C-alpha positions in Angstrom: 56.2 -47.1 34.0 55.0 -45.2 30.8 57.4 -42.4 30.3 55.1 -39.2 29.7 57.7 -36.6 29.7 58.0 -33.5 27.4 61.2 -34.5 26.1 60.1 -38.2 25.2 56.9 -36.8 23.7 59.1 -34.4 21.8 61.6 -36.9 20.6 59.1 -39.7 19.5 56.0 -37.9 19.1 55.8 -34.5 18.4 58.7 -34.9 15.9 59.3 -31.7 13.3 57.6 -33.8 10.3 54.5 -34.2 12.3 54.4 -30.6 13.6 55.6 -29.3 10.1 52.4 -31.4 8.5 50.0 -30.4 11.4 50.6 -26.8 12.4 50.3 -25.1 9.1 47.5 -27.3 7.9 45.6 -26.6 11.3 46.1 -22.8 11.0 44.5 -22.9 7.5 41.7 -25.2 9.0 41.5 -22.8 11.6 41.1 -19.7 9.6 38.4 -21.7 7.6 36.5 -22.3 10.3 36.6 -18.3 10.9 35.4 -17.2 7.7 32.9 -20.0 7.7 31.3 -18.7 10.8 31.5 -15.3 9.6 29.9 -16.0 6.1 27.1 -18.1 7.8 26.5 -15.5 10.0 26.0 -12.8 7.2 23.8 -15.4 5.4 21.5 -15.8 8.2 21.2 -12.2 8.8 20.2 -11.5 5.3 18.0 -14.2 5.1 16.1 -12.6 8.3 16.1 -9.5 6.8 14.3 -11.0 3.7 11.6 -12.8 5.8 11.0 -9.8 7.6 10.5 -7.6 4.7 7.9 -10.5 3.5 6.2 -10.3 7.1 6.0 -6.1 6.5 4.8 -6.6 2.7 1.9 -9.0 4.3 0.9 -6.9 6.9 0.1 -3.9 4.7 -2.2 -6.2 3.0 -3.6 -7.3 6.0 -4.2 -3.7 7.2 -6.4 -3.0 3.7 -8.1 -6.0 4.1 -8.9 -5.0 7.9 -10.2 -1.7 6.3 -12.4 -3.3 3.9 -13.7 -5.5 6.1 -14.4 -2.8 8.7 -16.1 -0.9 5.9 -18.2 -3.9 4.8 -19.7 -4.7 7.9 -20.5 -0.9 8.5 -22.5 -0.5 5.0 -24.4 -4.1 5.9 -25.4 -2.7 9.0 -26.7 0.9 7.1 -28.5 -1.2 4.6 -30.3 -3.8 7.0 -30.4 -2.3 10.2 -29.4 -5.8 11.5 -26.3 -5.4 14.2 -25.3 -9.0 13.6 -23.9 -7.0 10.3 -21.7 -5.3 12.7 -19.8 -8.4 13.7 -17.0 -8.1 11.2 -16.8 -4.3 11.7 -16.1 -4.9 15.1 -13.7 -7.7 14.7 -12.0 -5.8 11.9 -11.3 -2.8 14.6 -9.6 -5.2 16.9 -7.5 -6.9 14.3 -6.5 -3.3 13.1 -5.2 -2.6 16.6 -2.6 -5.3 16.3 -1.7 -4.7 12.7 -1.0 -1.3 13.0 1.2 -1.8 16.0 3.0 -4.9 14.2 3.4 -2.4 10.9 5.0 0.5 13.1 7.4 -2.2 14.4 8.3 -3.4 11.2 9.3 -0.3 9.5 11.0 1.2 12.5 14.6 1.0 11.2 13.4 3.5 8.0 13.0 6.9 8.6 10.9 7.2 5.3 8.6 4.5 6.3 8.2 5.5 9.8 6.7 9.0 7.7 4.7 6.9 5.3 3.2 4.9 8.4 2.7 8.0 10.3 0.8 9.4 7.5 -1.2 6.2 6.9 -2.0 6.2 10.3 -3.9 9.2 10.2 -5.7 8.4 7.4 -6.9 5.7 9.1 -7.9 7.2 12.1 -9.8 9.5 9.9 -11.3 6.4 8.2 -12.6 4.5 11.4 -13.8 8.1 12.3 -16.0 8.2 9.4 -17.7 4.8 10.0 -18.1 5.3 13.4 -20.0 8.7 12.6 -22.1 7.3 10.0 -23.1 4.1 12.4 -24.0 6.5 14.9 -26.1 8.9 12.8 -28.1 5.9 11.7 -28.6 4.9 15.1 -29.9 8.2 16.2 -31.3 9.6 13.2 -31.8 6.9 10.7 -30.7 5.7 7.8 -31.1 8.9 5.4 -28.8 10.8 8.0 -26.5 7.9 7.7 -26.7 7.8 3.8 -25.4 11.5 3.4 -22.7 10.9 5.8 -21.7 8.2 3.1 -21.9 10.2 0.3 -19.8 12.6 1.9 -17.4 10.1 2.8 -17.1 8.8 -0.7 -16.6 12.2 -1.8 -13.7 12.8 0.7 -12.1 9.6 -0.9 -9.9 8.5 2.3 -10.0 4.8 1.4 -8.5 6.0 -2.0 -5.6 7.8 -0.1 -5.1 4.8 2.3 -5.0 2.4 -0.8 -2.6 5.1 -2.2 -0.1 5.4 0.7 -0.3 1.6 1.2 0.8 1.1 -2.4 3.9 3.1 -1.9 4.7 1.5 1.4 4.2 -1.9 -0.3 6.7 -0.6 -3.1 9.6 0.5 -0.8 9.3 -2.7 0.7 9.5 -4.9 -2.7 12.6 -2.6 -3.3 14.1 -3.5 0.0 13.3 -7.2 -0.7 15.0 -7.4 -4.1 18.1 -5.7 -2.2 18.2 -8.1 0.0 17.8 -11.4 -1.7 20.7 -10.1 -3.8 22.6 -9.9 -0.5 21.5 -13.6 0.3 22.8 -14.8 -3.1 25.8 -13.1 -2.8 26.2 -14.6 0.5 25.6 -18.1 -0.7 28.0 -17.5 -3.7 30.9 -16.2 -0.8 30.4 -19.6 1.2 30.8 -21.7 -1.8 34.0 -19.4 -2.5 35.2 -19.9 1.4 35.1 -23.9 1.1 36.9 -24.0 -2.2 39.3 -21.8 -0.9 39.5 -23.6 2.3 40.2 -26.9 0.8 42.7 -25.6 -2.0 44.7 -23.8 0.8 44.9 -27.0 2.7 46.2 -29.1 0.0 48.6 -26.3 -1.0 49.9 -26.1 2.3 50.4 -30.2 3.1 51.6 -30.0 -0.5 54.7 -27.6 0.1 55.0 -29.0 3.7 55.6 -32.7 1.7 57.8 -31.0 -0.9 60.0 -29.1 2.2 60.2 -32.4 3.9 61.1 -34.5 0.9 63.6 -31.8 0.0 65.3 -32.1 3.5 65.3 -35.9 3.8 67.4 -35.7 0.0 69.6 -33.1 1.0 70.4 -34.6 4.7 70.8 -38.4 2.7 73.1 -36.7 0.3 75.5 -35.3 3.1 78.6 -37.4 3.5 79.3 -39.3 6.3 82.0 -38.3 9.0 
């Protein structure tokens, strides 16, 4: 019957040379696994932030496109009187509801951007109100009343103000994007250095153990036999 007692294992398997060769290297590898997991976690988080920033920038562009579509549909209807031209206007209104909510969620971690988006929201409400009023005037009082309303809207330059603040929001996100891409590059370099250091530490640890064992063996062999 096989003897699996601790004494036999310690004598025949878990010898001092085996333990010295395995335990220090195992500690180095375990530390390397922890360091690698930490660096990969940092990289993943910073990559997610980069993707998130791109999404915010795209959302600001989509908001502006939605407003342009709404304005195009409104003007097409005013000029033609054909309600089919209001289709892009109606679709843009539905799309803007979703886009505005997405933009608010995307910049919620920045107080400066929250303030900018709040101002943008007010301008968008003003612009959509102008478009809605001109359509109502066209229906109630005719083209000339709507045209006068359009002229007044142009003088208020609400769309210019919207473009300006969207530009500010986008520039801030681009600055964040540049900083976050730098962090990603640092994380990638850190991962490479961790891999190199783990390999070097493993080699030096194993080499140190072998040198120690060789010296111990020579010292043992040099002892006089009694």
